[in-house]
C-alpha positions in Angstrom: 41.8 0.9 17.7 42.3 -1.9 20.2 45.2 -2.9 22.6 46.8 -6.3 22.5 48.5 -7.4 25.7 51.3 -9.9 24.9 52.0 -12.1 27.9 55.2 -14.1 28.3 54.5 -17.6 27.4 55.8 -20.9 29.1 59.2 -21.1 27.4 60.5 -24.2 29.2 59.4 -26.7 31.7 59.7 -25.5 35.2 60.8 -22.0 34.2 59.1 -19.3 36.4 60.8 -16.1 35.0 63.2 -15.0 32.1 65.5 -12.1 31.7 65.2 -9.4 29.0 68.4 -9.6 27.1 67.4 -7.5 24.2 64.6 -5.5 22.9 64.1 -5.3 19.1 61.6 -2.4 19.3 61.0 0.6 21.4 57.8 2.4 22.4 56.3 4.2 19.5 57.8 1.7 16.9 55.4 -0.2 14.4 55.9 -4.0 14.6 54.6 -6.4 12.1 53.1 -9.8 12.9 55.8 -12.4 13.4 58.6 -9.8 13.7 61.2 -10.0 16.5 60.0 -8.3 19.6 62.5 -9.4 22.2 65.2 -12.0 23.4 64.5 -13.7 26.6 67.0 -15.7 28.6 66.1 -18.4 31.1 68.5 -20.6 33.0 68.6 -23.0 30.0 68.3 -21.2 26.8 67.8 -17.8 25.2 64.6 -17.6 23.0 63.4 -15.0 20.4 59.9 -13.7 21.1 57.9 -12.8 18.0 54.9 -10.4 18.0 51.6 -12.3 17.2 50.1 -9.1 15.9 50.9 -6.0 13.9 50.6 -2.6 15.4 52.1 0.2 17.5 54.3 -0.7 20.6 52.7 1.4 23.4 54.2 -0.3 26.5 57.1 -2.6 27.3 57.7 -4.6 30.4 61.0 -3.1 31.5 64.7 -2.6 30.5 67.4 -4.9 29.4 68.4 -7.1 32.3 65.1 -7.0 34.1 63.2 -10.3 35.0 59.7 -11.0 33.7 57.5 -13.7 35.1 55.9 -16.3 33.0 52.3 -15.1 32.2 53.2 -11.4 32.9 52.7 -8.7 30.2 55.7 -8.3 28.1 54.4 -5.8 25.6 51.3 -4.0 24.8 50.7 -3.3 21.1 48.0 -1.2 19.7 46.3 -2.8 16.8 43.7 -1.8 14.2 41.1 -4.4 15.3 38.2 -4.0 17.7 38.8 -7.0 20.1 41.6 -7.0 22.7 43.6 -9.9 23.8 45.4 -10.6 26.9 47.3 -13.7 26.2 49.3 -15.0 23.2 48.0 -17.7 21.1 48.7 -21.3 22.3 51.0 -21.9 19.3 53.0 -18.6 19.8 56.4 -19.6 18.2 59.4 -20.0 20.0 62.6 -19.8 18.1 65.5 -22.2 18.0 67.6 -22.6 21.1 71.3 -23.1 21.5 72.5 -24.3 24.9 76.1 -23.8 25.8 78.4 -25.0 28.6 80.8 -22.6 30.2 83.6 -23.3 32.6 82.2 -23.6 36.0 78.7 -24.0 34.6 76.2 -26.6 34.1 74.5 -24.8 31.2 74.2 -21.4 29.7 72.6 -20.2 26.5 72.8 -18.2 23.4 70.1 -17.5 20.7 70.5 -18.5 17.2 69.4 -15.2 15.7 67.3 -15.3 12.5 68.5 -13.2 9.7 66.6 -9.9 9.4 65.2 -9.6 5.8 67.4 -6.9 3.8 65.5 -3.6 3.4 64.5 -2.4 -0.1 67.4 -0.7 -1.8 67.1 3.0 -2.2 69.3 5.4 -4.0 72.3 6.5 -1.9 72.1 10.1 -0.9 74.7 12.5 -2.3 77.6 12.8 0.2 77.4 15.9 2.3 80.2 18.4 2.0 82.8 18.4 4.7 81.9 21.1 7.4 83.8 24.3 7.2 84.7 26.1 10.5 86.8 28.8 11.8 89.8 28.0 14.1 91.7 29.9 16.7 93.9 31.2 14.0 91.0 32.9 12.3 91.0 31.0 9.1 88.3 28.6 7.8 89.4 24.9 7.2 87.7 22.1 5.5 87.6 18.7 7.3 85.3 15.8 8.0 83.5 15.4 11.3 85.7 12.4 12.1 88.9 14.3 11.6 87.5 17.2 13.6 86.6 15.0 16.5 90.1 13.4 16.5 91.8 16.8 16.4 89.7 17.9 19.4 90.6 14.7 21.3 94.2 15.4 20.6 94.1 19.1 21.5 95.1 20.1 17.9 94.1 23.4 16.4 93.3 22.5 12.7 94.3 26.0 11.6 97.9 24.9 12.1 97.7 21.7 10.1 98.8 21.8 6.5 96.4 20.1 3.9 97.9 18.3 1.0 94.5 18.5 -0.8 91.4 20.5 -0.6 90.5 19.3 2.9 92.4 18.2 6.0 92.6 14.5 6.2 93.6 11.9 8.9 97.0 11.6 6.9 97.6 15.4 7.3 96.8 15.2 10.9 99.3 12.3 11.3 102.0 14.3 9.5 101.5 17.2 11.8 101.5 15.1 14.9 104.9 13.5 13.7 106.5 16.8 13.3 104.9 18.4 16.4 106.1 16.2 19.2 107.2 18.1 22.2 104.4 20.7 21.7 102.0 19.0 24.2 100.1 17.2 21.6 99.0 13.5 22.2 100.5 11.2 19.5 98.5 8.2 18.3 98.5 5.6 20.9 99.3 8.0 23.7 97.7 7.3 27.1 94.7 9.5 27.9 92.1 9.5 30.5 88.6 8.1 29.5 85.2 8.7 30.9 83.9 5.9 33.2 81.6 3.5 31.3 79.1 1.5 33.3 78.3 -1.8 31.6 75.2 -3.8 32.7 76.0 -7.4 33.3 73.2 -9.2 31.4 72.4 -12.2 29.3 75.4 -14.6 28.6 77.8 -12.4 30.6 75.7 -12.7 33.6 75.3 -16.4 33.2 78.9 -17.0 33.0 79.4 -14.8 36.2 76.8 -16.8 38.1 78.0 -20.2 36.9 81.8 -19.3 37.5 80.9 -18.2 41.1 78.7 -21.4 41.6 81.6 -23.5 40.5 84.2 -21.9 42.8 81.8 -21.8 45.7 80.7 -25.5 45.5 83.9 -27.2 44.1 87.0 -27.4 46.1 89.4 -26.9 43.3 93.2 -27.8 43.4 95.6 -27.3 40.5 98.7 -29.3 39.5 101.2 -28.1 37.0 104.0 -30.1 35.3 106.7 -29.2 32.6 106.9 -31.3 29.6 109.6 -31.5 26.9 107.6 -31.2 23.5 110.8 -31.0 21.4 110.1 -34.4 19.7 106.5 -33.8 19.4 106.9 -30.4 17.7 109.4 -32.1 15.3 106.8 -34.7 14.4 104.0 -32.2 14.2 106.2 -30.1 11.6 106.9 -33.3 9.5 103.1 -34.3 9.5 102.2 -30.8 8.5 104.8 -30.7 5.6 103.3 -33.9 4.2 99.5 -33.4 5.1 98.3 -32.9 1.4 94.8 -31.8 1.6 94.3 -32.6 5.3 94.0 -29.8 8.0 97.0 -28.2 9.5 97.8 -29.8 12.9 98.2 -27.8 16.1 99.3 -29.1 19.4 95.8 -29.7 20.6 94.9 -33.0 18.6 98.2 -34.6 19.9 97.1 -33.6 23.5 93.5 -34.9 23.1 94.9 -38.4 21.7 97.2 -38.5 24.8 94.2 -37.6 27.1 92.1 -40.4 25.6 94.9 -43.1 25.7 95.5 -42.3 29.5 91.9 -42.1 30.6 91.2 -45.9 30.9 93.8 -46.0 33.8 92.3 -43.1 35.5 88.6 -43.2 35.1 88.0 -40.7 38.0 89.2 -37.9 35.8 86.6 -38.4 33.0 83.5 -38.1 35.2 80.6 -36.0 36.2 79.5 -35.4 39.8 76.0 -35.0 40.8 76.4 -33.5 44.1 72.8 -33.3 45.0 72.2 -37.0 44.4 75.6 -37.9 45.7 76.5 -39.8 42.5 79.8 -39.7 40.6 79.4 -41.2 37.0 82.7 -42.4 35.4 82.2 -42.2 31.7 83.6 -44.9 29.3 83.6 -42.5 26.3 85.5 -39.2 26.2 83.2 -36.4 25.2 85.6 -33.6 25.3 84.7 -30.0 25.9 86.8 -27.5 24.1 86.6 -24.0 25.6 86.0 -21.5 22.9 86.0 -17.7 23.0 83.3 -16.1 21.0 81.7 -12.6 20.8 78.8 -13.8 22.9 81.2 -15.2 25.7 82.9 -18.4 26.5 81.3 -21.5 25.1 82.3 -25.2 25.2 81.5 -27.2 22.1 82.0 -30.9 22.7 84.0 -33.4 20.6 81.8 -36.6 20.7 83.7 -39.9 21.2 87.1 -38.3 20.9 88.8 -41.6 21.8 87.6 -42.9 18.3 89.4 -40.2 16.3 92.9 -39.8 15.0 94.9 -36.5 14.9 93.5 -35.5 11.5 89.9 -36.2 12.3 90.4 -34.2 15.5 91.9 -31.3 13.7 88.9 -31.2 11.5 86.4 -31.5 14.3 88.2 -28.9 16.3 88.0 -26.4 13.4 84.5 -27.1 12.6 83.2 -27.0 16.2 85.0 -23.7 17.0 83.5 -22.1 13.8 80.0 -23.3 14.7 80.4 -21.9 18.2 81.6 -18.5 17.0 78.9 -18.1 14.3 76.0 -19.3 16.6 75.4 -22.3 14.4 76.3 -25.0 16.8 73.5 -27.6 17.6 72.3 -28.3 21.1 73.9 -31.8 21.2 77.3 -30.2 20.2 77.2 -28.0 23.3 76.2 -30.2 26.0 77.1 -33.5 27.6 80.9 -33.1 27.9 82.7 -35.3 30.5 86.1 -33.5 30.6 87.3 -30.0 29.2 90.5 -28.7 27.7 91.0 -25.0 27.8 93.9 -23.3 26.0 94.8 -19.6 25.5 96.4 -20.5 22.2 98.9 -17.8 21.1 98.4 -15.9 24.2 100.0 -18.8 26.1 100.9 -18.1 29.7 103.4 -19.9 31.9 100.7 -21.6 34.0 96.9 -21.5 34.5 94.5 -22.4 37.2 91.4 -23.1 35.1 88.0 -23.3 36.7 86.2 -26.7 36.3 83.3 -26.9 34.0 80.7 -28.1 36.6 79.4 -30.8 36.8 82.7 -32.3 35.4 85.4 -33.0 37.9 88.6 -31.9 35.9 89.8 -29.4 33.3 93.1 -29.6 31.5 95.0 -26.4 30.3 98.1 -26.6 28.0 100.3 -23.3 28.2 102.6 -21.8 25.8 105.7 -23.5 24.4 109.1 -21.9 25.2 112.7 -22.6 24.1 115.1 -22.9 27.0 118.5 -24.7 27.7 118.2 -28.0 29.5 120.7 -30.4 30.8 120.9 -33.8 29.1 123.3 -35.8 31.1 126.5 -33.7 31.1 125.4 -31.9 27.9 123.3 -28.9 27.5 120.7 -28.8 24.7 118.0 -26.5 23.4 114.6 -27.7 24.2 110.9 -26.7 23.7 109.2 -26.9 27.0 105.4 -26.5 27.8 103.7 -26.5 31.2 100.4 -28.4 31.5 97.9 -27.4 34.2 95.1 -29.6 35.5 92.4 -28.3 37.9 90.4 -31.1 39.8 87.4 -31.4 42.1 89.0 -32.5 45.5 85.7 -34.2 46.5 86.3 -36.8 43.6 90.0 -36.6 42.6 92.9 -37.0 45.0 96.0 -35.0 44.4 98.0 -38.4 43.9 95.6 -39.5 41.3 95.8 -35.9 39.4 99.7 -36.1 39.6 99.9 -39.7 38.5 97.5 -38.9 35.5 99.6 -36.0 34.3 102.8 -38.0 34.5 101.1 -40.6 32.2 100.3 -37.8 29.9 103.8 -36.6 30.1 105.2 -39.9 29.1 103.1 -39.8 25.8 103.8 -36.3 25.0 107.6 -36.6 25.5 107.6 -39.8 23.5 105.1 -39.1 20.8 105.7 -42.3 18.8 103.7 -43.9 21.5 100.6 -41.8 20.5 100.4 -43.9 17.2 101.4 -47.3 18.9 98.6 -50.0 19.2 
């Protein structure tokens, strides 16, 4: 037997160390050649490390969240060969990378995880009989472990619960709770104390935290909020959706993006990126619009390229496609970088007003809020209107308050007179 010392290879230009974000093995496990060993995150990307040999894992470099220097031993594998090795082959494979931008961030990353081969099918074992136990009332009851655990959490003696069949089920427990209120039992949904749960901040979550802090620390934010009457726009949207045929359903977002793109030429300082180290502000001619998207891995910002060249139907399709790609981890590098301005929306969660954090090195971020119906004065008359607040956060080093307010007023004119969105 021999021991193979697998050292962390150079996984990126200028990278000195990487964070362990996941182990796919533990000490004592057998690992096959090319099988997943660990996921490592750098400042730019998360990469999957594969074992160059087959054998038994005898040492691991640390725990999830620990940092490992390039060239340091990541794992020691006991092999059946005679010779030992202390470095990975030069062509050690590095898996695909996905780089995502987050609000207040330059770049963070998630890995595109390769599918694990399905295990060979084996006959399913016969289901074990539900455990039988005595209760405080001295009689034996038949119930599954899940029902027993739930009853224990609720403080219910199963000996008091009537079973409709041969065993006590969740429905029987529910019926007992409905008719036993007032006896000190916790009904479903009742508040109960839970044990403290320490959660280690690692990987994507740690990158988001670091980048948010860097954005707020480096950028002097200010936020401007304006109310907009979207009654006419909502009527237009409803008419277009009713006659859309096979085209995608329109939300408010495509209309807002069209308005953003139409007003940008008058306010080029909004569609810009600021390299504060070089002291250079680049005002971009094309609108590469970032779209903040919540995923299981954290907040990602896929980018709609050349949004100024798309109509509302094309934008609706691209929004759906990019959001799905981000949530499933299938977005490409070029779809997750290079934004010049970001839009963030909480969708159905709404909110009266928001103060979004700028997606550094961009200089502005726009946040539409929920639509509400309220009475408004129209001359001497009162009418029912649909109103929406729109927030914009700007980098005060680049954008003045007057410029931000003027830009939002230009947006307001288009939003409140939506026919202008389609005028040449």
